[in-house]
DRENKE-815277 format. One record per atom (N, C-alpha, C): x, y, z. Coordinates in steps of 0.02 Angstrom, whole numbers, padded with zeros to 5 digits, always signed. Atoms other than C-alpha are relative to their C-alpha. Layout:
<nodes>
XYZ...
</nodes>
This chain:
<nodes>
-00054-00020+00043+00205-04874+00395+00035+00061+00027-00040-00058-00021+00337-04741+00416-00013+00059-00048+00010-00060+00040+00311-04564+00357+00062+00043-00002-00062-00039-00001+00493-04510+00374+00023+00021-00069-00022-00016+00068+00513-04504+00185-00046+00048-00036+00044-00048+00034+00376-04376+00151+00041+00060-00022-00033-00059+00028+00426-04225+00048-00050+00056-00007+00046-00056+00009+00353-04051+00032-00043-00010-00062+00047+00008+00055+00199-04055-00078-00035-00067+00000+00032+00066-00004+00151-04233-00029-00069+00006+00031+00066+00007-00029-00028-04280+00010-00009-00073+00021+00016+00066-00025-00072-04429+00118-00075-00002+00010+00073+00006-00005-00253-04487+00103-00017-00054+00051+00025+00047-00051-00338-04570+00251-00076+00001-00003+00072+00006+00007-00517-04624+00272-00039+00008+00065+00036-00017-00061-00558-04577+00451+00035+00061+00031-00029-00060-00032-00533-04417+00550+00053-00021+00051-00050+00024-00048-00442-04517+00685+00066-00015-00035-00061+00016+00038-00319-04583+00555+00035+00063-00025-00029-00063+00025-00294-04409+00482+00042+00033+00055-00036-00034-00054-00244-04336+00650+00058-00043+00026-00055+00044-00020-00137-04489+00695+00058+00007-00049-00053-00007+00051-00041-04473+00531+00032+00069+00006-00027-00068-00009-00022-04284+00554+00049+00002+00059-00042+00000-00060+00048-04311+00729+00065-00038-00013-00060+00039+00013+00169-04446+00670+00048+00038-00046-00043-00038+00046+00234-04339+00526+00033+00058+00037-00028-00058-00034+00257-04186+00636+00049-00020+00055-00047+00023-00052+00346-04288+00771+00063-00031-00030-00058+00036+00027+00462-04384+00653+00035+00037-00057-00033-00040+00052+00504-04249+00524+00000+00073+00021-00001-00072-00014+00533-04062+00516-00061+00035-00030+00056-00030+00036+00370-04035+00420-00062+00009+00043+00065-00012-00031+00203-03964+00475-00053-00019-00051+00053+00026+00043+00040-04033+00406-00063+00043+00003+00069-00024+00004-00124-03960+00348-00045-00060-00002+00048+00055+00003-00279-04066+00365-00064+00024-00034+00063-00014+00033-00435-04072+00257-00043-00063+00002+00047+00056+00001-00586-04184+00282-00070+00028-00009+00066-00020+00022-00768-04178+00233-00041+00042+00048+00043-00037-00047-00847-04112+00393+00031+00065+00025-00028-00066-00017-00730-03963+00409-00045+00054-00030+00037-00056+00030-00820-03797+00385+00035+00023-00063-00030-00020+00064-00793-03731+00208+00055+00053+00008-00051-00052-00009-00695-03579+00272+00066-00031+00026-00059+00033-00027-00576-03691+00370+00034-00042-00054-00028+00040+00054-00554-03808+00223+00038+00045-00050-00032-00047+00046-00513-03659+00110+00065+00027+00030-00061-00026-00033-00388-03591+00237+00055-00053+00002-00050+00053-00001-00301-03760+00254+00029-00009-00070-00024+00005+00069-00289-03770+00063+00047+00057-00016-00043-00058+00013-00217-03594+00057+00068-00008+00033-00063+00011-00035-00086-03636+00188+00044-00052-00036-00037+00052+00035-00036-03795+00096+00029+00026-00066-00023-00025+00065-00022-03704-00072+00052+00056+00006-00047-00056-00010+00079-03558+00001+00068-00028+00022-00066+00029-00015+00262-03611-00006+00034+00033+00060-00032-00036-00055+00306-03483+00129-00039-00006+00066+00043+00005-00060+00172-03535+00257+00031-00042+00055-00027+00046-00050+00277-03666+00344-00037-00067+00002+00038+00063+00005+00150-03803+00301+00017-00033-00066-00026+00032+00060+00221-03929+00179-00037-00063-00022+00031+00064+00012+00118-04088+00191-00076+00007+00011+00073+00001-00009-00069-04117+00169-00021-00070+00020+00029+00063-00020-00158-04255+00263-00076+00010-00006+00069-00014+00017-00335-04272+00199-00041-00063-00011+00045+00052+00022-00486-04377+00165-00015+00010-00073+00017-00009+00071-00563-04397-00006-00035+00067-00012+00029-00067+00007-00638-04223+00027+00046+00047-00040-00045-00043+00038-00485-04153-00061-00023+00008-00072+00024-00005+00068-00576-04183-00224-00061+00044-00007+00062-00039+00000-00718-04065-00178+00013+00074-00012-00004-00070+00019-00683-03903-00271+00059+00039+00026-00059-00036-00024-00513-03861-00199+00056-00006-00052-00059+00002+00044-00364-03815-00307+00061-00008+00045-00056+00017-00044-00215-03897-00223+00063-00015-00041-00064+00012+00034-00032-03899-00273+00033-00063+00026-00026+00065-00025-00004-04083-00234+00052-00024-00050-00053+00025+00043+00160-04150-00302-00002-00075-00009+00005+00074+00004+00138-04334-00260-00044-00026+00056
</nodes>
């Protein structure tokens, strides 16, 4: 599928780390947006930092590409 229609605040859920990074790369190559990534085996500090960047409207990171790990105790400002 195409990710050209993503908007700030969007979250795309994938189920493998390879897919997460492939989607991130495609979004960053085909749009003006930068992506944060969150998946289960990330260290907790890194996961928290990625969540902070995604939630901060001034960070330059607008899209979240994640596994189902996003449901693990993170407060995220996901719009759709």
